[in-house]
C-alpha positions in Angstrom: 38.9 6.5 44.6 39.4 5.8 40.9 41.5 7.9 38.5 40.1 9.4 35.3 42.2 6.9 33.4 40.6 4.0 35.2 37.1 5.3 34.6 38.0 5.8 30.9 39.4 2.3 30.7 36.3 0.8 32.3 34.1 2.7 29.8 35.7 0.7 27.0 35.3 -2.6 28.7 31.6 -2.6 29.3 31.7 -1.6 32.9 28.6 0.5 33.3 28.5 3.7 35.5 25.7 5.9 36.6 24.2 8.2 34.0 23.1 11.3 35.9 20.6 13.6 34.2 19.2 16.8 35.8 15.5 17.4 34.9 13.5 20.6 35.6 9.7 20.2 35.9 7.8 23.4 35.1 4.3 24.0 33.8 3.9 22.3 31.4 7.2 20.9 30.4 10.1 18.7 31.3 13.6 20.2 30.5 15.1 18.3 28.9 12.1 16.7 27.2 14.3 14.0 25.6 16.4 11.7 27.7 19.0 9.4 26.1 20.7 6.5 27.9 22.3 3.2 27.0 20.8 -0.2 27.8 22.3 -1.6 31.0 23.1 1.8 32.5 22.2 2.8 36.0 20.1 6.0 35.5 19.9 8.7 38.2 17.4 11.4 37.5 17.8 14.5 39.6 14.4 16.2 39.3 13.5 19.6 40.5 9.9 21.0 40.6 10.2 24.7 39.8 6.7 26.1 40.1 4.1 23.6 41.3 3.8 20.1 42.6 4.6 17.7 39.7 5.1 14.0 39.2 7.2 11.7 37.0 5.5 8.6 35.7 7.4 6.2 33.5 5.1 3.1 33.2 7.6 0.9 31.3 10.0 1.0 34.3 7.2 1.0 37.1 8.1 4.6 38.2 5.6 7.0 39.6 7.4 9.6 41.8 5.8 12.8 43.2 8.0 15.9 43.2 6.6 18.6 45.5 7.0 22.3 44.5 10.4 23.7 45.4 12.0 20.3 46.1 14.5 18.1 44.2 13.9 14.3 44.2 16.3 11.6 42.9 14.9 8.6 41.0 17.2 5.7 40.2 16.5 2.8 37.8 18.3 0.4 35.5 17.7 1.0 31.8 17.3 -2.8 31.3 15.3 -2.7 28.0 16.0 -0.9 24.8 13.4 1.2 23.1 11.5 4.5 23.2 9.3 5.1 26.2 7.0 8.0 27.1 7.0 9.6 30.5 4.5 12.2 31.8 3.6 14.3 34.8 1.5 12.3 37.2 0.3 15.2 39.4 -2.3 17.5 37.9 -0.5 20.9 37.6 -3.0 23.0 35.6 -4.8 23.3 32.3 -1.8 22.1 30.2 -1.1 19.1 32.4 -2.1 16.5 29.8 0.5 17.8 27.4 3.4 17.6 30.0 5.2 14.6 28.4 8.7 13.6 27.5 10.6 10.7 25.9 13.2 8.3 27.2 15.3 6.6 24.5 17.3 3.6 25.7 19.8 2.7 23.0 21.4 -0.8 22.5 
């Protein structure tokens, strides 16, 4: 295992860790709706569907993951391109489904 000092030292030397973000999916929103990571980071999204079957579709990173109601699903990817990308729910969850969107910002 690594000490806190080793992790902090690595953070300053460009060694990338895993950026974990917990996301709740609920009609008709992602919480949080805005995800921020740095280019090159390994991203681990821990996503929980709170009230219905939902999905997470992030076309720019070829991700389309179903999240059944009452479950938590982990999605991992490398943020290998900078920019602003939209994600959305890919499982019809009711009348407000089309408005269930969020934004991923990958900073240089």
